[in-house]
C-alpha positions in Angstrom: 4.4 -7.0 29.3 3.0 -4.6 26.8 3.0 -7.0 23.9 0.9 -9.4 25.9 -1.5 -6.5 26.8 -1.8 -5.6 23.2 -2.5 -9.2 22.2 -5.1 -9.4 24.9 -6.8 -6.3 23.5 -6.8 -7.9 20.1 -8.3 -11.1 21.3 -11.0 -9.1 23.0 -11.8 -7.3 19.8 -10.5 -4.0 21.2 -8.4 -3.2 18.1 -8.2 0.5 18.9 -6.6 -0.1 22.3 -4.3 -2.8 20.8 -3.2 -0.4 18.1 -2.4 2.3 20.7 -0.2 -0.1 22.6 1.6 -1.4 19.5 2.2 2.2 18.3 3.6 3.1 21.7 5.9 0.1 21.5 7.1 1.1 18.0 7.7 4.8 18.8 8.6 5.1 22.5 9.4 1.8 24.1 11.5 -0.3 21.6 11.4 1.0 18.0 14.3 -1.3 17.1 12.3 -4.5 17.9 10.2 -6.1 15.2 7.3 -7.8 17.1 5.0 -4.8 17.4 5.6 -3.8 13.8 4.7 -7.3 12.7 1.5 -7.3 14.8 0.5 -3.8 13.5 1.0 -4.8 9.9 -1.0 -8.0 10.4 -3.8 -6.0 12.1 -3.9 -3.4 9.4 -4.0 -6.0 6.7 -6.9 -7.9 8.5 -8.8 -4.6 8.6 -8.2 -3.8 5.0 -6.0 -0.8 5.8 -3.5 -1.3 3.0 -1.9 2.1 3.0 -1.2 2.0 6.7 0.2 -1.5 6.4 2.5 -0.4 3.6 3.7 2.6 5.6 4.3 0.5 8.7 6.4 -1.9 6.6 8.5 1.1 5.5 8.9 2.4 9.1 9.7 -1.0 10.4 12.4 -1.5 7.8 13.9 1.9 8.6 13.9 1.3 12.4 14.9 -2.4 12.5 17.0 -2.8 9.4 15.2 -6.1 8.8 15.3 -6.9 5.1 12.1 -8.9 5.4 10.0 -5.7 6.0 11.4 -4.1 2.8 10.8 -7.2 0.8 7.3 -7.6 2.1 6.5 -4.0 1.2 8.0 -4.4 -2.2 5.7 -7.4 -2.8 2.7 -5.7 -1.2 2.7 -2.5 -3.2 1.7 -2.9 -6.9 4.3 -1.8 -9.5 3.8 1.5 -11.2 2.2 1.1 -14.6 4.6 1.5 -17.4 3.8 3.8 -20.3 4.9 3.4 -23.9 5.8 6.7 -25.5 5.2 5.2 -28.9 1.6 4.3 -28.1 -1.3 6.7 -28.2 -3.4 8.5 -30.7 -2.2 8.5 -34.2 -3.4 11.0 -36.8 -3.4 10.1 -40.5 -4.3 12.5 -43.2 -6.7 11.2 -45.8 -8.7 12.9 -48.4 -12.3 11.7 -48.8 -14.7 12.6 -51.5 -18.4 12.0 -51.3 -20.7 11.6 -54.3 -24.4 12.1 -54.1 -26.9 11.5 -56.9 -28.5 14.9 -56.4 -26.3 17.8 -57.0 -26.7 20.8 -54.6 -24.0 22.9 -56.1 
């Protein structure tokens, strides 16, 4: 029913309507089923909406307990950069003397 309607909207390039139906499926109709989440994630990725796709992967994992959503999100989100506390700016004390052929002092 509703999945077919959302698919038809997608095929007809009516992504906003398809998204509304998919979101309704994930929040009201059957939040425990994975098909609408998968479709939304795919649609968000195709549109370059990476943050929404990552969030939907998180919600999908919470609601369906499907490990594949957690793993997909883990692979999808870049790892946090690691810092090295030993790296950074170093200060070294050095005494320099300059000689000039003309004396000003």
